[in-house]
C-alpha positions as CSV (number, residue, x, y, z in Angstrom):
1,X,-0.1,0.0,0.1
2,X,1.3,3.3,-1.0
3,X,1.8,5.8,2.0
4,X,0.3,9.2,2.0
5,X,2.4,12.3,1.6
6,X,2.0,13.7,5.1
7,X,2.9,10.1,6.8
8,X,6.0,10.2,4.5
9,X,7.0,13.7,5.4
10,X,6.3,12.9,9.2
11,X,8.7,10.0,9.0
12,X,11.2,11.9,7.0
13,X,11.0,14.8,10.0
14,X,11.4,12.0,12.8
15,X,14.2,10.7,11.2
16,X,16.1,13.8,10.7
17,X,15.3,15.0,14.3
18,X,16.7,11.7,15.6
19,X,20.0,12.2,13.5
20,X,20.1,15.5,14.8
21,X,19.8,14.7,18.5
22,X,22.4,11.7,18.1
23,X,24.9,14.1,16.5
24,X,24.5,16.6,19.5
25,X,24.9,14.0,22.2
26,X,28.1,12.9,20.4
27,X,29.4,16.3,20.1
28,X,28.6,17.0,23.8
29,X,30.1,13.7,24.8
30,X,33.4,14.5,23.2
31,X,33.5,17.9,25.0
32,X,36.4,18.1,27.8
33,X,35.6,18.6,31.5
34,X,37.6,21.3,33.3
35,X,40.4,20.1,35.4
36,X,40.1,21.6,39.3
37,X,43.5,22.7,38.9
38,X,43.8,26.4,37.6
39,X,46.9,27.4,35.8
40,X,48.3,30.9,34.8
41,X,51.1,30.8,32.1
42,X,52.8,33.0,29.7
43,X,52.9,31.6,26.1
44,X,55.5,32.1,23.6
45,X,54.0,33.0,20.3
46,X,55.1,34.4,17.1
47,X,54.3,37.8,16.3
48,X,50.5,38.8,16.3
49,X,48.9,41.5,14.4
50,X,45.4,39.9,13.8
51,X,43.1,37.8,16.0
52,X,40.5,35.5,15.3
53,X,38.4,34.0,18.0
54,X,36.6,31.0,17.2
55,X,35.5,29.8,20.8
56,X,33.4,31.3,23.4
57,X,35.8,32.5,25.8
58,X,36.5,36.3,27.0
59,X,39.6,37.7,25.7
60,X,41.3,41.0,27.0
61,X,43.6,43.0,24.8
62,X,45.9,46.0,25.1
63,X,48.5,47.8,23.1
64,X,52.0,47.6,24.2
65,X,55.7,48.1,23.5
66,X,55.9,44.4,23.4
67,X,53.9,41.4,22.9
68,X,52.7,39.0,25.7
69,X,49.9,36.5,25.8
70,X,48.7,35.1,29.1
71,X,46.4,32.0,29.7
72,X,44.3,31.4,32.7
73,X,42.1,28.6,33.2
74,X,41.9,24.6,33.6
75,X,45.5,22.9,32.7
76,X,43.8,20.3,30.4
77,X,42.2,23.3,28.5
78,X,45.6,24.7,27.9
79,X,46.7,21.5,26.4
80,X,44.3,21.7,23.4
81,X,44.7,25.3,22.7
82,X,45.9,26.3,19.2
83,X,49.0,28.1,19.7
84,X,50.2,28.5,16.0
85,X,50.5,31.9,14.4
86,X,50.2,32.1,10.7
87,X,51.1,35.4,8.8
88,X,50.5,37.4,11.9
89,X,47.1,36.0,12.6
90,X,46.5,33.8,15.5
91,X,43.1,31.6,15.3
92,X,42.1,31.4,19.1
93,X,40.4,27.9,19.2
94,X,40.6,24.6,20.9
95,X,41.2,21.1,19.4
96,X,38.2,19.8,21.5
97,X,35.0,21.4,22.7
98,X,35.1,22.6,26.2
99,X,32.2,22.1,28.7
100,X,33.3,25.0,30.9
101,X,34.6,27.7,28.2
102,X,33.8,30.4,30.6
103,X,36.5,29.3,33.1
104,X,39.2,30.3,30.4
105,X,40.5,33.9,30.3
106,X,43.2,35.4,28.0
107,X,45.1,38.4,28.4
108,X,46.9,39.6,25.4
109,X,49.3,42.4,24.8
110,X,50.0,43.5,21.2
111,X,52.2,45.9,19.6
112,X,50.1,46.5,16.2
113,X,46.4,45.6,15.7
114,X,45.3,45.2,12.1
115,X,42.2,43.0,12.5
116,X,39.9,41.3,14.9
117,X,37.4,38.7,14.1
118,X,35.0,36.6,16.1
119,X,33.1,33.5,14.8
120,X,30.5,32.4,17.5
121,X,29.6,34.0,20.7
122,X,33.1,35.2,22.2
123,X,34.2,38.4,23.5
124,X,37.1,40.7,22.9
125,X,37.3,43.6,25.3
126,X,40.3,46.5,25.0
127,X,41.9,47.6,28.1
128,X,43.4,50.7,26.6
129,X,43.4,52.9,23.4
130,X,44.7,51.1,20.3
131,X,46.2,53.3,17.8
132,X,47.4,52.8,14.1
133,X,46.4,53.1,10.4
134,X,44.0,50.5,9.2
135,X,41.7,48.1,11.2
136,X,39.1,45.7,10.5
137,X,36.7,44.3,13.0
138,X,34.3,41.2,12.0
139,X,31.6,39.3,13.7
140,X,29.9,36.3,12.4
141,X,27.6,35.3,15.2
142,X,26.3,36.8,18.3
143,X,30.0,37.7,19.6
144,X,31.0,41.1,21.3
145,X,33.8,43.8,20.6
146,X,34.5,46.5,22.8
147,X,37.4,49.0,22.1
148,X,39.0,52.4,22.1
149,X,40.5,53.5,18.9
150,X,42.9,56.1,17.3
151,X,42.9,55.2,13.7
152,X,43.0,56.4,10.0
153,X,40.6,53.8,8.8
154,X,38.2,51.5,10.2
155,X,35.9,48.8,8.7
156,X,33.0,47.0,10.7
157,X,31.0,44.2,9.5
158,X,28.4,42.1,11.6
159,X,26.7,39.0,10.0
160,X,24.2,38.0,12.9
161,X,23.5,39.6,16.2
162,X,26.8,40.5,17.5
163,X,27.5,44.1,18.9
164,X,30.4,46.4,18.3
165,X,31.0,49.0,20.8
166,X,33.5,51.8,19.8
167,X,35.0,55.0,21.4
168,X,37.7,57.3,20.3
169,X,38.5,58.9,16.8
170,X,39.2,57.6,13.4
171,X,39.3,59.7,10.0
172,X,36.9,57.3,8.2
173,X,34.8,54.3,8.9
174,X,32.7,51.9,7.1
175,X,29.7,50.1,8.7
176,X,28.1,46.9,7.4
177,X,25.4,45.0,9.2
178,X,23.6,41.6,7.8
179,X,21.2,40.8,10.3
180,X,20.2,42.0,13.4
181,X,23.8,43.3,14.9
182,X,24.5,46.7,16.4
183,X,27.4,49.0,16.2
184,X,27.3,51.4,19.0
185,X,30.0,54.1,18.0
186,X,28.6,57.4,19.1
187,X,31.6,57.9,21.1
188,X,33.9,57.3,18.2
189,X,34.5,60.6,16.3
190,X,34.9,59.9,12.6
191,X,35.1,62.5,9.7
192,X,33.6,60.4,7.3
193,X,31.2,57.5,7.5
194,X,29.4,54.9,5.4
195,X,26.8,52.8,6.8
196,X,24.9,49.8,5.2
197,X,22.0,47.8,7.1
198,X,20.5,44.9,5.5
199,X,18.0,43.5,8.3
200,X,17.1,44.9,11.7
201,X,20.4,46.0,12.8
202,X,21.0,49.3,14.7
203,X,24.0,51.9,14.3
204,X,25.1,55.1,16.3
205,X,27.7,57.1,15.1
206,X,29.5,60.6,15.5
207,X,30.5,62.3,12.1
208,X,31.6,65.7,11.0
209,X,32.1,66.0,7.3
210,X,30.2,63.3,5.5
211,X,27.4,60.5,6.2
212,X,26.3,58.2,3.6
213,X,23.7,55.6,4.7
214,X,21.6,52.9,3.2
215,X,19.0,50.6,5.2
216,X,17.3,47.8,3.6
217,X,14.8,46.4,6.1
218,X,13.9,47.9,9.7
219,X,17.3,49.1,10.6
220,X,17.8,52.5,12.5
221,X,20.9,54.8,12.3
222,X,21.3,57.7,14.7
223,X,24.0,60.3,14.3
224,X,25.5,62.9,16.2
225,X,27.2,65.9,14.2
226,X,26.1,68.2,11.5
227,X,28.0,66.6,8.5
228,X,28.5,68.9,5.3
229,X,27.5,65.9,3.2
230,X,24.7,63.8,4.2
231,X,23.2,61.1,1.6
232,X,20.4,58.4,2.8
233,X,18.6,55.5,0.9
234,X,15.9,53.9,3.1
235,X,14.2,50.7,1.8
236,X,11.6,49.4,4.6
237,X,10.9,50.9,7.7
238,X,14.2,51.7,8.9
239,X,15.0,55.3,9.6
240,X,17.9,57.9,9.9
241,X,17.7,60.4,12.8
242,X,19.9,63.1,14.3
243,X,20.3,62.9,18.1
244,X,22.3,66.1,18.9
């Protein structure tokens, strides 16, 4: 007897659900329990100017005259931490998943910072003002970046629901949000600012000379300042608002 379509669909759905649950169980079974012993260790790594965080841990960074990296956390978590730096980029990840990633803290001092990237739910927090020429910030997921800056050029990109909080000053900056992320940079003084929102993300900026805005969706852009050049294109229910 031929099965009806709804019955077939139900069987397919439950088969998919079973496979997904089994995969999830296998994943978490492979996660490492935290050792009770907490260690603090200085890591000797090659020169770093870009960080890519691929773990849900909290990383504190500061600019300094010399590089240093300090790990604090369970001893067995240190054993599975990637310590390879390639072309100046350190991908902060672990060879195994961690059951208690919140127990890990990284404190990093960098001479020069050119890029930060978060894939997932991690946090990168700056402890002092970073200075330089060009900086790229990118979040894919729900991560957070919080920084004080003094740069010539800045690029911000969020794909997902992450948040970037910025203070200080830049000559020019570009902001692109795909999703529901937020860039809160009303305390970051910028001469020239370009904003593109695709989705429901929100942006707050301070700009003095030019502001170009494109919103596709329900995102909002709030700005401080009286830019001489102001251009906007709103497709959807989003809005541009001066909040001086």
